[in-house]
C-alpha positions in Angstrom: -30.5 -22.2 15.7 -26.7 -22.5 15.4 -25.0 -25.8 14.8 -23.8 -27.6 17.9 -20.7 -28.9 16.3 -17.6 -27.5 14.7 -17.6 -27.1 10.9 -14.5 -29.0 10.0 -14.3 -32.1 12.2 -17.8 -32.0 13.7 -16.5 -31.8 17.3 -19.5 -31.4 19.6 -20.1 -28.0 21.2 -21.7 -27.2 24.5 -25.1 -25.6 24.4 -26.5 -23.0 26.8 -28.4 -24.7 29.7 -27.3 -28.1 28.5 -27.5 -30.9 31.0 -24.6 -33.3 31.4 -22.1 -31.1 29.6 -19.3 -33.4 30.6 -20.6 -36.0 28.1 -20.3 -33.5 25.2 -17.0 -32.2 26.5 -15.5 -35.7 26.9 -16.6 -36.7 23.4 -14.8 -33.6 22.0 -11.7 -34.6 23.9 -11.8 -38.1 22.6 -12.0 -36.8 19.0 -9.2 -34.3 19.5 -7.1 -37.1 21.0 -7.6 -39.1 17.7 -7.1 -36.2 15.4 -4.1 -34.3 16.9 -0.8 -35.5 15.3 -2.8 -38.4 13.8 -1.2 -41.8 13.5 -2.9 -44.9 12.2 -1.9 -48.5 12.9 -2.6 -49.6 9.3 -5.1 -49.5 6.5 -7.7 -52.3 6.8 -11.0 -53.2 5.3 -12.4 -55.0 8.3 -12.3 -54.0 12.0 -9.4 -55.7 13.8 -10.0 -57.6 17.1 -9.5 -54.9 19.7 -9.3 -54.8 23.5 -9.0 -52.0 26.0 -5.3 -51.9 25.3 -6.2 -50.5 21.9 -8.2 -47.5 23.2 -7.2 -44.4 21.1 -5.7 -46.4 18.2 -6.8 -45.4 14.7 -7.0 -47.2 11.3 -7.6 -46.0 7.7 -10.7 -47.9 6.4 -9.6 -49.2 3.0 -10.9 -51.3 0.1 -14.5 -52.6 0.5 -15.1 -52.3 4.2 -17.1 -54.9 6.1 -18.9 -55.2 9.4 -19.4 -52.0 11.4 -17.0 -50.3 8.9 -19.3 -51.0 5.9 -19.8 -47.9 3.7 -17.0 -45.9 5.5 -14.2 -46.4 2.9 -11.5 -43.8 3.2 -12.5 -42.7 6.7 -10.5 -43.0 9.9 -11.8 -45.4 12.5 -10.7 -45.0 16.1 -11.4 -47.3 19.0 -12.5 -45.6 22.2 -13.2 -48.8 24.2 -16.6 -50.4 23.6 -17.3 -48.7 20.3 -15.9 -47.2 17.1 -15.9 -43.5 16.1 -15.3 -42.3 12.6 -13.7 -39.2 11.1 -14.4 -38.1 7.5 -11.1 -36.9 6.1 -10.7 -33.4 4.6 -8.5 -32.2 1.8 -5.0 -31.7 3.1 -5.3 -34.0 6.1 -2.0 -35.7 7.0 -1.3 -38.7 9.0 1.5 -41.2 9.9 1.0 -44.8 9.1 2.8 -46.9 11.7 2.6 -50.1 9.6 4.2 -48.6 6.4 6.3 -46.1 8.4 5.2 -43.4 5.9 3.1 -40.2 5.9 -0.1 -40.1 3.9 -2.0 -37.0 2.7 -5.6 -36.8 1.8 -5.8 -35.3 -1.7 -8.5 -35.5 -4.3 -10.7 -37.7 -2.2 -8.1 -40.4 -1.5 -5.2 -41.1 0.7 -1.9 -40.6 -1.1 1.4 -41.9 0.1 4.9 -40.9 -1.2 6.2 -43.3 -3.8 9.1 -45.7 -3.0 12.0 -44.3 -5.1 14.9 -46.7 -5.6 18.4 -45.2 -5.4 20.1 -45.1 -8.7 23.0 -47.6 -8.9 26.2 -47.5 -10.9 26.1 -49.1 -14.4 25.0 -48.5 -17.9 21.5 -47.3 -17.0 22.4 -45.0 -14.1 21.2 -41.9 -16.1 17.8 -43.3 -16.8 17.5 -44.6 -13.3 18.3 -41.1 -11.9 15.8 -39.5 -14.3 13.1 -42.0 -13.2 13.8 -41.3 -9.5 13.7 -37.6 -10.0 10.5 -37.8 -12.1 8.8 -39.8 -9.3 9.9 -37.3 -6.6 8.8 -34.3 -8.7 5.4 -35.9 -9.5 4.8 -36.5 -5.8 5.9 -33.0 -4.8 3.6 -31.5 -7.3 0.7 -33.7 -6.2 1.1 -32.6 -2.6 1.6 -29.0 -3.4 5.3 -28.5 -2.5 6.0 -27.6 -6.2 3.7 -25.9 -8.6 2.2 -27.9 -11.4 
């Protein structure tokens, strides 16, 4: 019997002669809504206090998760109103973190964010500052695959 979910994000699929197909269809739409152009509010280890105003919002589960997020470190939690849903990230998944105002990329089983690179300033150490800034940028570009290693 074929799987009744997609291979990558486990979106539910409809089955032949399935009753109440709207439930499966709506669940898939909720998941697509969370995954498409993904943005998270922040990275937290415990579920925030949420209301119906938070429906559709997502968070990265970080640290040592507690409560209903226990054992889900690194996953994306999204609130659909009344319950949490979880997405297991895949290599290459990208998201926008609204709190840090930075993109993160899922590489080597962890969320990776571009480093903060200070601008070199004038003075006696400008050459070493510029080299350190370039080294940080090059390291990150290699890590995310923009440049070859």
